[in-house]
C-alpha positions in Angstrom: -62.5 -3.5 -23.1 -61.1 -5.8 -26.5 -60.7 -2.7 -28.7 -58.5 -1.2 -25.5 -56.6 -4.0 -25.1 -55.8 -3.9 -29.0 -54.8 0.0 -28.5 -52.7 -0.6 -25.7 -50.6 -3.5 -27.8 -50.7 -1.2 -30.6 -49.0 1.7 -28.2 -46.4 -1.0 -26.9 -45.3 -2.1 -30.5 -44.9 1.4 -31.9 -42.8 2.4 -28.9 -40.8 -0.9 -29.0 -40.3 0.3 -32.8 -39.4 3.7 -32.1 -36.9 2.7 -29.6 -35.2 0.1 -32.0 -35.1 3.3 -34.5 -33.1 5.3 -32.3 -30.5 2.3 -31.6 -27.6 3.4 -34.4 -25.3 1.0 -35.4 -24.1 2.2 -38.9 -21.8 5.1 -38.2 -20.8 6.3 -41.5 -23.3 9.2 -41.3 -20.4 10.6 -38.9 -18.4 10.8 -41.4 -20.1 13.6 -43.2 -19.6 15.8 -40.1 -22.4 18.1 -39.0 -23.2 16.1 -35.6 -22.2 16.6 -31.8 -21.9 13.3 -29.7 -22.8 13.7 -26.1 -21.5 10.9 -24.0 -21.6 9.5 -20.9 -17.9 8.9 -19.5 -16.7 5.2 -19.9 -17.1 2.6 -17.0 -16.3 3.7 -13.4 -16.5 1.5 -10.6 -13.3 1.9 -8.8 -13.9 4.5 -5.7 -16.7 6.7 -5.0 -17.8 10.1 -4.3 -17.0 12.0 -1.3 -19.8 14.2 -2.0 -20.1 18.3 -0.4 -21.1 20.9 -2.5 -20.1 23.4 0.1 -17.1 24.6 2.4 -13.7 23.3 2.6 -15.1 20.0 0.6 -15.5 22.3 -2.4 -12.4 24.2 -1.7 -10.8 21.2 -2.2 -11.7 20.6 -5.6 -11.9 16.7 -5.0 -14.1 16.3 -7.8 -11.3 17.0 -10.3 -8.8 14.7 -8.5 -7.7 11.0 -10.1 -7.7 9.4 -6.7 -10.5 7.1 -6.2 -10.4 8.1 -2.2 -12.3 11.4 -3.9 -14.3 10.3 -6.5 -15.0 7.6 -9.0 -12.5 6.2 -11.2 -12.2 4.8 -14.8 -12.0 0.9 -14.5 -9.8 -0.9 -16.7 -12.5 -1.7 -18.9 -13.5 1.6 -19.1 -10.1 2.7 -20.2 -10.4 0.4 -23.1 -13.9 1.8 -23.9 -12.6 4.6 -24.1 -9.8 4.2 -26.5 -12.4 2.1 -28.5 -14.2 5.0 -29.3 -10.9 6.6 -30.6 -10.2 4.0 -32.3 -13.5 4.2 -33.9 -12.9 7.7 -35.2 -9.6 7.0 -36.6 -11.4 3.8 -37.9 -14.3 5.1 -40.0 -12.2 8.7 -40.4 -14.4 10.5 -38.3 -13.6 14.1 -37.9 -13.6 15.7 -34.3 -13.2 18.9 -34.1 -14.3 20.2 -30.9 -13.9 18.3 -27.4 -15.3 19.4 -24.3 -15.7 17.8 -20.7 -16.9 17.5 -16.8 -14.2 18.5 -14.7 -14.9 15.0 -13.2 -11.4 13.0 -13.5 -13.2 10.2 -14.9 -15.0 12.3 -17.7 -12.2 14.2 -18.7 -9.6 10.9 -18.4 -12.5 9.4 -21.0 -11.9 12.2 -23.3 -8.2 12.5 -23.1 -8.0 8.8 -23.8 -10.5 9.1 -27.1 -7.0 10.1 -28.4 -8.6 13.1 -30.8 -5.3 14.9 -30.3 -7.4 18.0 -29.6 -7.2 20.2 -26.7 -9.6 19.3 -24.0 -11.8 22.2 -22.6 -13.2 21.3 -18.9 -16.7 22.9 -18.9 -18.2 23.3 -15.1 -21.3 23.4 -17.1 -21.2 19.4 -18.1 -19.9 18.7 -14.9 -22.9 17.0 -11.8 -24.8 18.8 -9.4 -21.8 20.9 -8.0 -23.3 23.7 -10.2 -26.6 25.1 -10.6 -28.8 23.7 -13.1 -29.5 26.6 -14.9 -25.8 27.0 -15.6 -25.6 23.3 -17.0 -28.7 24.3 -19.2 -26.9 27.4 -20.9 -23.8 25.3 -21.3 -24.8 22.4 -22.9 -26.8 24.4 -25.3 -24.2 26.7 -26.0 -21.4 23.9 -26.5 -23.6 21.6 -28.8 -25.7 24.2 -31.4 -23.3 25.9 -33.0 -22.3 24.2 -36.5 -19.1 22.4 -36.2 -16.9 23.2 -39.3 -17.4 21.4 -42.2 -17.2 17.7 -42.1 -16.3 17.8 -38.6 -18.2 17.0 -35.2 -18.5 18.1 -31.9 -17.8 15.8 -28.9 -19.0 16.6 -25.3 -18.1 14.0 -22.3 -20.6 14.4 -19.2 -22.4 12.2 -16.9 -25.8 10.5 -16.5 -27.5 13.9 -15.4 -31.0 15.7 -16.4 -30.0 19.4 -18.4 -33.8 20.3 -17.3 -34.2 20.7 -21.3 -36.4 18.9 -23.5 -33.9 18.3 -26.2 -31.4 17.1 -24.1 -33.1 14.8 -21.6 -32.0 11.9 -23.9 -28.2 12.1 -21.8 -30.0 11.1 -18.5 -30.8 7.8 -20.2 -26.6 7.2 -21.0 -25.3 4.3 -19.7 -21.4 4.3 -19.6 -20.1 4.7 -23.0 -23.0 5.8 -24.6 -23.4 9.1 -26.7 -26.7 11.0 -27.8 -26.6 12.3 -31.2 -27.5 15.3 -32.1 -27.9 16.7 -35.9 -26.4 20.3 -35.6 -29.1 23.0 -37.8 -28.5 26.9 -39.0 -30.2 29.0 -37.1 -32.0 26.2 -34.9 -31.7 24.0 -32.1 -30.1 20.9 -32.9 -32.5 17.8 -33.4 -31.7 14.3 -31.5 -31.5 11.5 -34.0 -30.7 8.5 -31.6 -28.0 6.6 -29.6 -25.0 5.1 -30.0 -24.8 2.2 -27.3 -20.9 1.4 -26.1 -21.4 -2.0 -27.8 -20.9 -0.4 -31.0 -18.0 1.9 -30.2 -16.4 -1.7 -29.1 -17.8 -3.7 -32.3 -16.6 -0.8 -34.3 -12.8 -0.8 -33.0 -12.3 -4.5 -33.3 -10.1 -3.9 -36.5 -7.3 -1.6 -34.7 -7.6 -3.1 -31.0 -6.4 -6.4 -32.4 -3.8 -4.6 -33.3 -3.2 -3.0 -30.4 -3.2 -6.3 -28.3 0.4 -6.6 -30.0 2.7 -6.9 -26.6 3.4 -3.9 -24.7 5.0 -5.3 -21.4 8.1 -3.7 -22.6 6.2 -0.4 -22.1 7.2 0.9 -18.6 6.5 3.8 -16.4 8.5 3.6 -12.8 9.0 3.8 -10.5 5.6 4.2 -9.6 4.4 6.0 -7.0 7.2 8.0 -7.5 8.1 11.6 -5.8 11.1 13.0 -7.9 12.3 11.1 -11.0 10.0 9.7 -13.4 11.6 6.8 -16.0 10.0 5.9 -19.6 10.4 3.0 -21.6 9.6 2.1 -24.9 10.5 -0.4 -27.6 9.9 1.3 -30.4 8.8 5.2 -31.4 5.8 6.5 -29.5 4.2 9.9 -28.9 4.0 10.6 -25.1 1.6 12.9 -23.5 1.3 13.2 -19.4 -1.7 15.0 -18.4 -2.3 15.9 -14.8 -5.3 15.8 -12.9 -6.8 19.3 -14.2 -6.6 17.6 -18.0 -3.7 20.1 -18.6 -1.0 18.5 -20.6 2.1 18.8 -19.0 4.5 16.6 -21.5 3.6 16.0 -25.3 6.6 14.5 -27.1 6.3 12.7 -30.1 10.3 11.5 -30.5 10.4 8.8 -27.4 12.6 5.7 -28.1 14.1 3.7 -26.0 13.9 5.8 -22.6 13.3 9.3 -21.0 13.9 10.3 -17.7 11.7 13.2 -15.9 12.5 15.1 -13.1 8.8 15.4 -11.7 9.8 16.8 -7.8 8.1 20.3 -8.4 4.6 18.4 -9.9 1.5 18.3 -7.4 1.0 15.1 -5.6 -1.5 13.2 -7.5 -2.8 11.0 -10.1 -1.4 11.7 -13.7 -2.3 9.8 -16.9 0.5 8.7 -19.4 -0.4 8.1 -23.1 1.5 6.1 -25.5 0.4 6.2 -29.1 1.5 5.6 -32.8 0.3 4.1 -35.6 0.0 0.5 -34.2 -1.5 1.3 -30.8 -2.8 3.3 -28.1 -1.5 2.5 -24.6 -2.4 4.0 -21.3 -1.0 3.9 -17.8 -0.9 5.7 -14.8 1.2 6.8 -12.1 1.2 8.6 -8.8 3.2 11.1 -7.4 3.7 11.2 -4.0 
């Protein structure tokens, strides 16, 4: 009995050490590239998912809408978390060459707010239970397994779901804004090396985040909601991007200064994300087209 008790204590200690070893806080290894970072979307506690995987509800594409009456959306905390991930990429010179996300708004908005400047791929295979398990399993392997170009990394944004694959089972343990890190290997499946938690991304971004705390009240997106004209105003030069509910970039202008008016009468109804960025800060706002 005594030996059994000692064995149980030893197993607990080993398990604790192993779990601790999987927590990655020094992110400099990502600067060399060759990794795949699989994120769970940032904090999303606004609204609730309608559900429905058959019939008219699926035809409506409810999960893609950036509307809290259709599906859970990023909170203000979540939006800042996503921007902090991007700030960390920038601050530590972590290069990203490919980014893909689930079709859910909370996922692709998280990816967009990381501000990588790359085109975003929306993947059904990264989406939750709307598609079959086999598709998700094949997709995660096809996206995560290929070696990224030298010196760069791959970013995937998904949910806390089980891909029914032993290698990617760690994704099911992710909290909001956490990432599971995999080392890519030639002619072999990736190797799981650990987790980077949301707190680490936030802490690493502190230097740039402080710059972003400068007053931004003069940046306006109005009227909100609107049905015809949209006015953008900024106190200094910004790059502005407007992204629709499907993650498509409708406006990308790096010359915005002072003000600009857009006629959006022909745009689809729904929520849109506006990202203002320059060398000093990144600001995200939303407006509703009715």
